[in-house]
LOLUM-630855 format. One record per residue (C-alpha): residue number from 1; residue in one letter; z, x, y. Coordinates in steps of 0.001 Angstrom, whole numbers, plus 500000, padded with zeros to 6 digits. Layout:
- pos, code, w, u, v
- NUM, a, Z, X, Y
...
END
This chain:
- pos, code, w, u, v
- 1, m, 659677, 657594, 065664
- 2, a, 660012, 655403, 062628
- 3, s, 656732, 654071, 061362
- 4, t, 655613, 650912, 059654
- 5, v, 652049, 652158, 059436
- 6, k, 651669, 653288, 055863
- 7, p, 648862, 654009, 053403
- 8, s, 647614, 651056, 051421
- 9, a, 649382, 650268, 048170
- 10, s, 646449, 648357, 046724
- 11, f, 646629, 647615, 042998
- 12, l, 650313, 648497, 042754
- 13, s, 653278, 646172, 042708
- 14, n, 656993, 646531, 043219
- 15, d, 657478, 642925, 042145
- 16, s, 658118, 643103, 038405
- 17, n, 658425, 639317, 038151
- 18, a, 655022, 638875, 039764
- 19, a, 653591, 641422, 037371
- 20, e, 655060, 639536, 034422
- 21, r, 653717, 636223, 035706
- 22, h, 650303, 637731, 036190
- 23, s, 650401, 639367, 032759
- 24, a, 651063, 636006, 031176
- 25, n, 648184, 634431, 033068
- 26, v, 645613, 637078, 032168
- 27, e, 646926, 638340, 028851
- 28, s, 643514, 637891, 027264
- 29, s, 641653, 639562, 030121
- 30, l, 643330, 642745, 031338
- 31, g, 641181, 645731, 030510
- 32, p, 642452, 649261, 029940
- 33, l, 641274, 652516, 031373
- 34, s, 638986, 654627, 029245
- 35, n, 641966, 656538, 027861
- 36, g, 643693, 653343, 026784
- 37, q, 646608, 653877, 029148
- 38, l, 647554, 652932, 032665
- 39, s, 648200, 655750, 035116
- 40, n, 651947, 655308, 034650
- 41, g, 651532, 656120, 030962
- 42, s, 652161, 652610, 029598
- 43, e, 649857, 651077, 027040
- 44, s, 647306, 648615, 028423
- 45, s, 645703, 645583, 026854
- 46, k, 642733, 646066, 024533
- 47, v, 640844, 642997, 025762
- 48, t, 638162, 643039, 028472
- 49, a, 636939, 640412, 030910
- 50, t, 634786, 637499, 029748
- 51, c, 631672, 635833, 031127
- 52, k, 629382, 632854, 030518
- 53, k, 626288, 631213, 031946
- 54, c, 625959, 627602, 032956
- 55, t, 623808, 625200, 030957
- 56, n, 620601, 625674, 032929
- 57, g, 621143, 629406, 033478
- 58, n, 621198, 629477, 037280
- 59, k, 624847, 630576, 037505
- 60, v, 627026, 633157, 035804
- 61, t, 630810, 632855, 035667
- 62, v, 632837, 636042, 035238
- 63, d, 636528, 635855, 034343
- 64, f, 637888, 639058, 035843
- 65, p, 641452, 640016, 034944
- 66, d, 642658, 638834, 038332
- 67, g, 640363, 635903, 039087
- 68, t, 637234, 633974, 038269
- 69, f, 634012, 634108, 040292
- 70, v, 630683, 632312, 039987
- 71, f, 627514, 634270, 040840
- 72, h, 623995, 633051, 041512
- 73, s, 621755, 634236, 038679
- 74, q, 619134, 635107, 041265
- 75, w, 621570, 637275, 043245
- 76, l, 622378, 639261, 040123
- 77, h, 618647, 639673, 039517
- 78, d, 618148, 640883, 043107
- 79, a, 621117, 643270, 043074
- 80, r, 620470, 645126, 039805
- 81, c, 620119, 648892, 040133
- 82, d, 619595, 650100, 036543
- 83, e, 616127, 651334, 037454
- 84, g, 617060, 652582, 040906
- 85, a, 618058, 651099, 044247
- 86, a, 614604, 651350, 045851
- 87, r, 612210, 648411, 045614
- 88, n, 608432, 648517, 045412
- 89, a, 605805, 645987, 046445
- 90, s, 606364, 643875, 043360
- 91, t, 610183, 644057, 043191
- 92, a, 611083, 643560, 046879
- 93, i, 613143, 640402, 047325
- 94, c, 610807, 638984, 049961
- 95, q, 607879, 639392, 047527
- 96, q, 609491, 637441, 044701
- 97, p, 608300, 633966, 043654
- 98, a, 610104, 631045, 045250
- 99, l, 611093, 629788, 041798
- 100, t, 614430, 631380, 040895
- 101, v, 614981, 633190, 037643
- 102, r, 617455, 631888, 035080
- 103, v, 619818, 633747, 032823
- 104, k, 618854, 633759, 029190
- 105, s, 621993, 635506, 027912
- 106, v, 625122, 637175, 029284
- 107, e, 627897, 639133, 027593
- 108, t, 630402, 641896, 028260
- 109, s, 630647, 645225, 026502
- 110, g, 632956, 648212, 026764
- 111, k, 636530, 648000, 027943
- 112, g, 638619, 648563, 031044
- 113, s, 636833, 650357, 033849
- 114, d, 633912, 651070, 031505
- 115, t, 633208, 647369, 030982
- 116, t, 629747, 646093, 031871
- 117, v, 628382, 642590, 032267
- 118, n, 625050, 642575, 030443
- 119, v, 622554, 640021, 031726
- 120, t, 619088, 639110, 030470
- 121, w, 616886, 636737, 032463
- 122, n, 614057, 634480, 031414
- 123, d, 611476, 636883, 032894
- 124, g, 612471, 639520, 030326
- 125, v, 614420, 641727, 032757
- 126, s, 617853, 642989, 031687
- 127, s, 620678, 644730, 033535
- 128, k, 624155, 646113, 032878
- 129, f, 626494, 645542, 035820
- 130, p, 629580, 647792, 036016
- 131, l, 632515, 645384, 036040
- 132, p, 634485, 647120, 038855
- 133, w, 631335, 647135, 041002
- 134, l, 630826, 643428, 040370
- 135, r, 634469, 642629, 041139
- 136, v, 634390, 644466, 044487
- 137, m, 631196, 642668, 045518
- 138, a, 632400, 639242, 044329
- 139, p, 634263, 638132, 047495
- 140, l, 631097, 638695, 049546
- 141, v, 628566, 636826, 047420
- 142, a, 630284, 634738, 044740
- 143, a, 632296, 631527, 044716
- 144, k, 635933, 632003, 043736
- 145, v, 637337, 629543, 041236
- 146, e, 640875, 628687, 042230
- 147, c, 643001, 628786, 039092
- 148, g, 646308, 630289, 040181
- 149, g, 647481, 633860, 039834
- 150, q, 647119, 636615, 042388
- 151, s, 644279, 638956, 043154
- 152, a, 644844, 642606, 042343
- 153, i, 642373, 643721, 045009
- 154, k, 644200, 643566, 048306
- 155, h, 642084, 644728, 051222
- 156, a, 644157, 646409, 053894
- 157, e, 644131, 644017, 056852
- 158, d, 644029, 645934, 060092
- 159, k, 646376, 644313, 062588
- 160, g, 646710, 647442, 064679
- 161, w, 650013, 648979, 065759
- 162, t, 652618, 648795, 068479
- 163, v, 654411, 651694, 070152
- 164, s, 657510, 651216, 068002
- 165, s, 655533, 651332, 064757
- 166, l, 653197, 654249, 065438
- 167, e, 653534, 657656, 063854
- 168, i, 650463, 659842, 064287
- 169, p, 649566, 661678, 061053
- 170, k, 649208, 665451, 061291
- 171, v, 646487, 667481, 059565
- 172, s, 646595, 671258, 059339
- 173, y, 643621, 673240, 060611
- 174, k, 644444, 675845, 057971
- 175, e, 643982, 673294, 055172
- 176, l, 640546, 672338, 056485
- 177, f, 639391, 675958, 056632
- 178, r, 640950, 677480, 053536
- 179, e, 638697, 679954, 051766
- 180, d, 640608, 680146, 048484
- 181, v, 639729, 676641, 047272
- 182, s, 636753, 675135, 045463
- 183, q, 634242, 672895, 047184
- 184, d, 635659, 669899, 045310
- 185, e, 639157, 670665, 046609
- 186, l, 637844, 671083, 050146
- 187, d, 635893, 667824, 049904
- 188, s, 639085, 666115, 048757
- 189, t, 640948, 667412, 051816
- 190, i, 638128, 666309, 054111
- 191, f, 637947, 662903, 052443
- 192, s, 641698, 662416, 052877
- 193, t, 641458, 663431, 056538
- 194, i, 638577, 661066, 057293
- 195, d, 640490, 658325, 055499
- 196, k, 643373, 658828, 057942
- 197, i, 640956, 658305, 060822
- 198, l, 638933, 655359, 059503
- 199, s, 641019, 653504, 056936
- 200, p, 642738, 650306, 058147
- 201, s, 645798, 651528, 056241
- 202, f, 646272, 654189, 058934
- 203, p, 646600, 653905, 062736
- 204, g, 643181, 655433, 063448
- 205, i, 644319, 658681, 065057
- 206, i, 645374, 662108, 063784
- 207, k, 646646, 665297, 065365
- 208, i, 645252, 668638, 064206
- 209, v, 648017, 671242, 064011
- 210, d, 648210, 674981, 063187
- 211, l, 645211, 675668, 065432
- 212, p, 644195, 679256, 066252
- 213, e, 644415, 680479, 069826
- 214, p, 641375, 679392, 071862
- 215, n, 638924, 681578, 073691
- 216, i, 639394, 680155, 077185
- 217, e, 636018, 681238, 078545
- 218, d, 634117, 680020, 075486
- 219, e, 635858, 676656, 075745
- 220, r, 635064, 676377, 079436
- 221, n, 631445, 677309, 078740
- 222, r, 631192, 674747, 075898
- 223, i, 630497, 677256, 073119
- 224, n, 632459, 677905, 069917
- 225, n, 634775, 675015, 070792
- 226, l, 637647, 674312, 068417
- 227, n, 637044, 670588, 068845
- 228, t, 633396, 670898, 067787
- 229, i, 634251, 673249, 064915
- 230, v, 636784, 670792, 063451
- 231, l, 634558, 667729, 063866
- 232, k, 631592, 669513, 062262
- 233, c, 633822, 670532, 059365
- 234, l, 634743, 666894, 058832
- 235, f, 631429, 665151, 059539
- 236, g, 628712, 667814, 059350
- 237, s, 627362, 667286, 062867
- 238, v, 628329, 665901, 066258
- 239, f, 626737, 663893, 069045
- 240, v, 623519, 665248, 070528
- 241, h, 623549, 664467, 074233
- 242, p, 620144, 663557, 075709
- 243, i, 620505, 666259, 078388
- 244, r, 623338, 668602, 077354
- 245, g, 621792, 669003, 073903
- 246, a, 623409, 669724, 070528
- 247, d, 627049, 670779, 070025
- 248, q, 627793, 670649, 073741
- 249, t, 631201, 669292, 074721
- 250, f, 632085, 667381, 077866
- 251, n, 634822, 669153, 079825
- 252, v, 637128, 667301, 082199
- 253, s, 638419, 669941, 084613
- 254, s, 640557, 669965, 087731
- 255, h, 638649, 672978, 089013
- 256, n, 635080, 671814, 088454
- 257, h, 632993, 672915, 091411
- 258, d, 630451, 670089, 091153
- 259, p, 631721, 667282, 093433
- 260, t, 629085, 664864, 092148
- 261, r, 630973, 664584, 088840
- 262, k, 633691, 662588, 090592
- 263, i, 631382, 660065, 092262
- 264, g, 631673, 656799, 090347
- 265, l, 633035, 658540, 087235
- 266, p, 636824, 658132, 087079
- 267, n, 637213, 660261, 083954
- 268, y, 636078, 663291, 085976
- 269, d, 638206, 662368, 088994
- 270, i, 641655, 663501, 087850
- 271, t, 643340, 661938, 090904
- 272, q, 642643, 658485, 089412
- 273, v, 644352, 656509, 086687
- 274, l, 641878, 656277, 083836
- 275, l, 642507, 652877, 082267
- 276, p, 642565, 652441, 078462
- 277, h, 638956, 652486, 077288
- 278, t, 636499, 653430, 074583
- 279, d, 634104, 656292, 075183
- 280, h, 630323, 655801, 075283
- 281, a, 630884, 652131, 076091
- 282, f, 627616, 652253, 078053
- 283, y, 625512, 653376, 075048
- 284, d, 623635, 650923, 072820
- 285, n, 625407, 652535, 069875
- 286, p, 628801, 653900, 070943
- 287, i, 630157, 656927, 069146
- 288, q, 632702, 656117, 066451
- 289, v, 634885, 659230, 066281
- 290, q, 636139, 661280, 069195
- 291, g, 638163, 664445, 069542
- 292, f, 639924, 665677, 072676
- 293, y, 641458, 669129, 073044
- 294, g, 643922, 670196, 075715
- 295, l, 642740, 673628, 076801
- 296, e, 644927, 674214, 079852
- 297, g, 647263, 672214, 082054
- 298, t, 649151, 669081, 081082
- 299, s, 648476, 665380, 081523
- 300, m, 650066, 662087, 080563
- 301, n, 647615, 660342, 078271
- 302, t, 647774, 656938, 076614
- 303, w, 646819, 655451, 073263
- 304, t, 646492, 651716, 072718
- 305, s, 645583, 649569, 069722
- 306, p, 643138, 646826, 070788
- 307, l, 643597, 645156, 067401
- 308, a, 647300, 644618, 068051
- 309, a, 646486, 643398, 071564
- 310, l, 643931, 640945, 070161
- 311, e, 646541, 639573, 067754
- 312, i, 648879, 638931, 070687
- 313, l, 646037, 637346, 072659
- 314, k, 645351, 634973, 069772
- 315, q, 649013, 633976, 069695
- 316, e, 649576, 633593, 073436
- 317, f, 646144, 632404, 074573
- 318, p, 644169, 631310, 071476
- 319, e, 641380, 629845, 073578
- 320, s, 640664, 633250, 075172
- 321, f, 639755, 635222, 072046
- 322, k, 636346, 633581, 071596
- 323, h, 635234, 634746, 075051
- 324, l, 635767, 638388, 074087
- 325, c, 633511, 637819, 071080
- 326, t, 630778, 635763, 072738
- 327, t, 630590, 636501, 076482
- 328, p, 628475, 639572, 077316
- 329, m, 629433, 642014, 080018
- 330, a, 627438, 644657, 081870
- 331, v, 628763, 648194, 081360
- 332, g, 627076, 651172, 082990
- 333, r, 627326, 654413, 084883
- 334, l, 625253, 656661, 087116
- 335, c, 625480, 660422, 086535
- 336, r, 624309, 662511, 089462
- 337, f, 625103, 665954, 088069
- 338, y, 622264, 666352, 085538
- 339, g, 619540, 667063, 088080
- 340, d, 617606, 663808, 088105
- 341, p, 620149, 660962, 088103
- 342, l, 620935, 659590, 084638
- 343, y, 621285, 655805, 084507
- 344, q, 623074, 654421, 081445
- 345, a, 623937, 650781, 080840
- 346, i, 624353, 648189, 078112
- 347, v, 624966, 644459, 077870
- 348, d, 627296, 643535, 075029
- 349, t, 630468, 641659, 074147
- 350, p, 633843, 643447, 074115
- 351, v, 634477, 642570, 070453
- 352, t, 631922, 642937, 067674
- 353, m, 632646, 641466, 064254
- 354, q, 631303, 642605, 060906
- 355, p, 628016, 640713, 060337
- 356, g, 628561, 637356, 058681
- 357, t, 632353, 637682, 058581
- 358, d, 635441, 637125, 060693
- 359, q, 636459, 640764, 060259
- 360, f, 636724, 643081, 063242
- 361, k, 634218, 645928, 063503
- 362, r, 634390, 647427, 066990
- 363, i, 635852, 647170, 070467
- 364, r, 633715, 648094, 073477
- 365, w, 635974, 648336, 076510
- 366, h, 635806, 650331, 079722
- 367, p, 637314, 648543, 082759
- 368, n, 636342, 651398, 085091
- 369, l, 632644, 651062, 084219
- 370, t, 632326, 647304, 083657
- 371, g, 630385, 645499, 086361
- 372, s, 630403, 641755, 085839
- 373, l, 630541, 639202, 083062
- 374, l, 627213, 637597, 082227
- 375, a, 628833, 634307, 081345
- 376, p, 627236, 630877, 081694
- 377, y, 628274, 629167, 084903
- 378, d, 630481, 626587, 083185
- 379, s, 632515, 629120, 081187
- 380, y, 632671, 631974, 083712
- 381, k, 636229, 631344, 084907
- 382, e, 637610, 631104, 081383
- 383, a, 635735, 634243, 080273
- 384, r, 636970, 636238, 083266
- 385, l, 640519, 635079, 082645
- 386, a, 640231, 636186, 079007
- 387, h, 639372, 639721, 080149
- 388, q, 642322, 639771, 082527
- 389, r, 644725, 638516, 079898
- 390, f, 643535, 641091, 077385
- 391, q, 643899, 643908, 079918
- 392, e, 647421, 642791, 080824
- 393, i, 648426, 642897, 077149
- 394, l, 646878, 646345, 076712
- 395, r, 648986, 647700, 079585
- 396, r, 652311, 646443, 078269
- 397, d, 654866, 649101, 077375
- 398, t, 655033, 647746, 073829
- 399, q, 651296, 648324, 073340
- 400, q, 650528, 651506, 075272
- 401, l, 651884, 654778, 073928
- 402, e, 652233, 657544, 076496
- 403, t, 651834, 661091, 075177
- 404, q, 651918, 664326, 077090
- 405, l, 648774, 666283, 076298
- 406, n, 649677, 669962, 076265
- 407, p, 647540, 673070, 075890
- 408, g, 646605, 673458, 072235
- 409, d, 646845, 669734, 071385
- 410, l, 643855, 668316, 069508
- 411, y, 643674, 664605, 068715
- 412, i, 640883, 662892, 066762
- 413, w, 640581, 659116, 066659
- 414, d, 638453, 656121, 065714
- 415, n, 636777, 655067, 068960
- 416, f, 635998, 651638, 067457
- 417, r, 639653, 650638, 067107
- 418, l, 641616, 652797, 069522
- 419, l, 641648, 652959, 073310
- 420, h, 642653, 656047, 075233
- 421, g, 643459, 656633, 078882
- 422, r, 645065, 658998, 081367
- 423, e, 647921, 658086, 083682
- 424, k, 648169, 661347, 085599
- 425, v, 647542, 665083, 085558
- 426, m, 650790, 667000, 085973
- 427, d, 649819, 670674, 085879
- 428, t, 646655, 672373, 087064
- 429, p, 644327, 674022, 086390
- 430, r, 643773, 671369, 083760
- 431, t, 640836, 671297, 081351
- 432, g, 640316, 668844, 078523
- 433, v, 637495, 669417, 076057
- 434, g, 635876, 666329, 074511
- 435, q, 633489, 665968, 071582
- 436, t, 632164, 662935, 069712
- 437, v, 630499, 661852, 066468
- 438, p, 627964, 658961, 066232
- 439, e, 628551, 656003, 063931
- 440, h, 625679, 656805, 061572
- 441, v, 626875, 660395, 061128
- 442, v, 630412, 659180, 060384
- 443, h, 629229, 656620, 057844
- 444, d, 626730, 658912, 056151
- 445, r, 629439, 661527, 055624
- 446, y, 632061, 659030, 054478
- 447, r, 629575, 657395, 052117
- 448, a, 628529, 660731, 050630
- 449, l, 632148, 661710, 050016
- 450, c, 632879, 658353, 048358
- 451, a, 629781, 658668, 046173
- 452, g, 630823, 662182, 045191
- 453, r, 634194, 660913, 044015
- 454, l, 632571, 658155, 041972
- 455, k, 629850, 660227, 040304
- 456, a, 631979, 660731, 037193
- 457, y, 632305, 656979, 036721
- 458, l, 628976, 655306, 037440
- 459, d, 625380, 655945, 038442
- 460, g, 625025, 656597, 042156
- 461, e, 622150, 654092, 042414
- 462, w, 624741, 651300, 042260
- 463, l, 626365, 652637, 045432
- 464, v, 623296, 652733, 047667
- 465, h, 623466, 649155, 048951
- 466, m, 627258, 648739, 048925
- 467, p, 628893, 647957, 052270
- 468, m, 631276, 650714, 053297
- 469, p, 634545, 648736, 052853
- 470, q, 633536, 647764, 049322
- 471, l, 632498, 651313, 048497
- 472, r, 635868, 652588, 049679
- 473, e, 637637, 649919, 047602
- 474, l, 635692, 651008, 044534
- 475, v, 637059, 654528, 044987
- 476, h, 640560, 653036, 045038
- 477, i, 639949, 651175, 041793
- 478, y, 638887, 654254, 039879
- 479, e, 641146, 656855, 041464
- 480, d, 644367, 654881, 041522
- 481, g, 644259, 654884, 037732
- 482, y, 644488, 651112, 037456
- 483, f, 641691, 648747, 036687
- 484, w, 643753, 645714, 037658
- 485, v, 647473, 645514, 038100
- 486, d, 648947, 642626, 040015
- 487, g, 650153, 643719, 043411
END
């Protein structure tokens, strides 16, 4: 299938006229890389960004090569990390005097990606802010001064995918487990693989190929599972189930001899259609990454992008979107096969946004395990209709990709932005082996890999408090070889 889902081209431009226009606008600002050249080998400007403080010192204006931002002097004081990211009893923000500090002096030094904004406040404290770090944080905390031109930093906006645009990236098992490479090379391969799962520039799902032959009995007995081995290679650890324990997979089998697994649990009842859903929807903190391995038998499985479905919902029924973000639902299940029954339930909204923003963070969706909507009386009908409309969009042929899961197929996906389901089981015996990775494990690993790639450029203390999207963008800035190029 042809694909329109491509890696981000941040900081690059195929529009030479735009580049020329931008060059004219920021001729006195564009900073070079430390080697004095852009990654394409052309000479870069020798002039760095500029900055100034306002008259009373409570604001600092920084003229970046691609835009101007105004920062609170107090925020800069709070965010400095020259002496470490940890705060003590006297430096904690909540312990500071109510009277804000004021900037005594501000200037830039260095050039290109080595530029720093050097600030001294009236309390005698000084700090040197790495300019790329400051630029990445600017949209979150600073006021942008509109003065024309285009921003070089273009965050990949995740609109999801449709069936016609999806091509699932493939990653070789052999590349992940090569023994003739250095740790840095292996980390680079792992970083690239995780990027394909989590980055909004990719569809959020990969297929692992070149797998070794499985040990059928080990897989059935949940030991030495290929799924677990791959996920632990990528993320270091996997989900620890409260009863199954560590490293234990969940197996969905046609020949399971425990009939209680099928009672109220449609994923274990292979005679049912398993509607598109996210796993662990009934946990307070759902897992973020999931892998599923076809051990034996075949089934028709589905993949759906809730982000694309939400975009359609906004277009067709704009009044419905807010109900998915604000109306809580009750999601739960009862497991009878762990000895004492295990009750699991959560009350949450289907859509969770990034705190303080209008950016999507996570979908929580499991029609088979959702009880009722806990909507106020006056908005109940509209909220219920919003759920029905969203589900109808998810089930459209243009949104739901059907894929035959064969023995030896291993898919790994982002459970926060991809739904999966099962239409039917075609050949038995059929066993699917599932494994998951919690959000904090995913983020800790991703953050560590990003920090490792940035260690040659700036002190790791500056990375401690960075939100993950900004940290990932900082890696782009340094590794793409451009400080700012209009794109």
